[in-house]
C-alpha positions in Angstrom: -201.2 4.8 -44.6 -203.8 2.2 -44.8 -206.8 3.2 -42.9 -209.0 0.7 -41.2 -211.3 0.0 -44.0 -208.6 -0.7 -46.1 -206.9 -2.8 -43.8 -210.3 -5.1 -43.3 -210.7 -4.7 -47.3 -207.1 -5.8 -48.4 -207.0 -8.9 -45.7 -209.0 -11.9 -44.9 -210.3 -10.7 -41.5 -213.1 -12.6 -39.6 -214.9 -11.3 -36.7 -216.5 -13.0 -33.8 -218.3 -10.4 -31.9 -220.1 -11.3 -28.6 -223.1 -9.9 -27.2 -222.7 -6.1 -26.7 -224.5 -4.0 -24.3 -226.4 -0.7 -25.4 -224.5 2.0 -23.6 -225.0 5.8 -23.7 -221.4 7.3 -24.5 -219.5 9.6 -26.5 -219.5 7.6 -29.9 -216.5 9.2 -31.2 -214.5 8.1 -28.2 -215.7 4.8 -28.5 -214.7 4.5 -32.4 -211.5 5.9 -31.6 -211.0 3.2 -29.2 -212.3 0.1 -31.2 -210.4 1.3 -34.4 -207.2 1.3 -32.8 -207.5 -1.9 -31.3 -208.8 -3.8 -34.2 -206.5 -2.0 -36.8 -203.6 -3.4 -34.4 -205.0 -6.5 -34.4 -205.4 -6.9 -38.3 -201.9 -4.8 -39.0 -199.4 -6.9 -36.5 -200.9 -10.5 -37.8 -199.1 -12.5 -40.4 -202.0 -15.0 -40.5 -203.7 -15.5 -43.9 -206.9 -15.3 -41.8 -206.9 -12.8 -39.3 -209.4 -13.2 -36.3 -210.8 -10.4 -34.3 -212.8 -11.4 -31.3 -214.8 -8.7 -29.2 -216.5 -9.5 -26.2 -218.0 -7.5 -23.1 -218.6 -8.6 -19.6 -220.9 -6.2 -17.5 -220.8 -5.8 -13.6 -222.9 -3.6 -11.5 -220.1 -0.8 -11.9 -218.5 -1.1 -15.2 -218.1 -2.7 -18.6 -215.0 -5.0 -19.4 -214.6 -5.0 -23.2 -212.2 -7.5 -24.5 -210.5 -7.2 -28.0 -208.5 -10.5 -29.2 -206.6 -11.3 -32.2 -204.4 -14.0 -33.4 -201.5 -11.7 -34.5 -197.9 -11.9 -33.7 -198.3 -11.1 -29.9 -196.6 -8.4 -27.5 -193.8 -9.8 -25.4 -194.3 -9.2 -21.8 -191.6 -6.7 -21.1 -193.6 -4.4 -23.6 -197.0 -4.8 -21.9 -196.5 -1.4 -20.3 -194.6 0.5 -23.0 -196.8 0.0 -25.9 -199.0 2.6 -24.2 -196.3 5.3 -24.3 -196.7 8.2 -26.9 -194.7 7.4 -30.4 -193.6 3.9 -28.8 -193.0 1.5 -31.6 -192.1 -2.1 -31.4 -191.0 -2.7 -35.1 -189.6 -0.9 -38.1 -191.9 1.5 -40.1 -190.5 -0.8 -42.9 -192.2 -3.7 -41.6 -195.4 -2.2 -40.0 -197.1 1.3 -40.9 -198.0 3.6 -38.0 -196.7 6.3 -35.6 -196.8 4.6 -32.6 -199.4 7.1 -31.0 -202.7 4.7 -31.4 -202.5 3.0 -28.1 -201.3 5.9 -26.4 -204.7 8.0 -27.4 -206.6 4.8 -26.5 -205.1 4.7 -23.0 -205.6 8.8 -22.5 -209.2 8.5 -23.6 -209.8 5.5 -21.4 -208.3 7.0 -18.2 -209.6 10.5 -18.7 -212.9 8.9 -18.3 -212.2 6.8 -15.2 -211.0 3.7 -16.9 -208.1 1.5 -17.4 -206.5 -0.2 -20.4 -203.9 -3.4 -20.1 -203.0 -6.4 -22.2 -204.7 -9.4 -20.4 -203.0 -12.0 -22.5 -200.4 -12.1 -25.0 -197.8 -14.7 -26.3 -195.9 -15.1 -29.3 -197.4 -15.8 -32.7 -200.6 -16.7 -31.0 -202.3 -13.2 -30.5 -203.2 -10.6 -28.0 -206.0 -9.8 -25.8 -206.6 -6.0 -24.8 -208.8 -5.7 -22.1 -210.4 -2.2 -21.2 -212.6 -1.2 -18.7 -215.1 1.9 -18.6 -217.1 2.7 -15.3 -220.8 2.8 -16.2 -221.3 6.3 -13.9 -218.8 7.8 -16.1 -220.7 6.8 -19.1 -223.7 8.1 -17.8 -222.5 11.5 -16.8 -220.6 12.4 -20.3 -224.1 12.5 -22.2 -226.2 14.0 -19.6 -228.8 16.0 -21.7 -227.6 14.4 -25.2 -230.0 11.8 -26.9 -227.6 9.5 -28.7 -227.0 5.8 -27.9 -224.3 3.6 -29.0 
């Protein structure tokens, strides 16, 4: 099973990252969220050059993060099912994995008052995942901690 580092190292991956806010949060769960979304964007992608775009829109009450790829896309009928534990849309022969990644991501986000959904996806044109994290939740998680991400 390839880890994210190996996936990126062994593929031609281009990152386009927009301006990111400096937020106070639990670093480990933000890493887990981005690791899964980026990993899926690289893994479920058959292009010679794999493009991952990450952006954030800040509002007065939350942060909306967007992770976009140019991969194989997700059929609309699966937009909700992909967040179910151990849900796989492809055989293990074609794409490695357990089907737990997006379920873990959704659990982390919803436990912190946020949401995640498929913002846009089309066959062979990629997918944009959107997740929202409320600002109040981010502040209360780390009360008394010093680390910022």
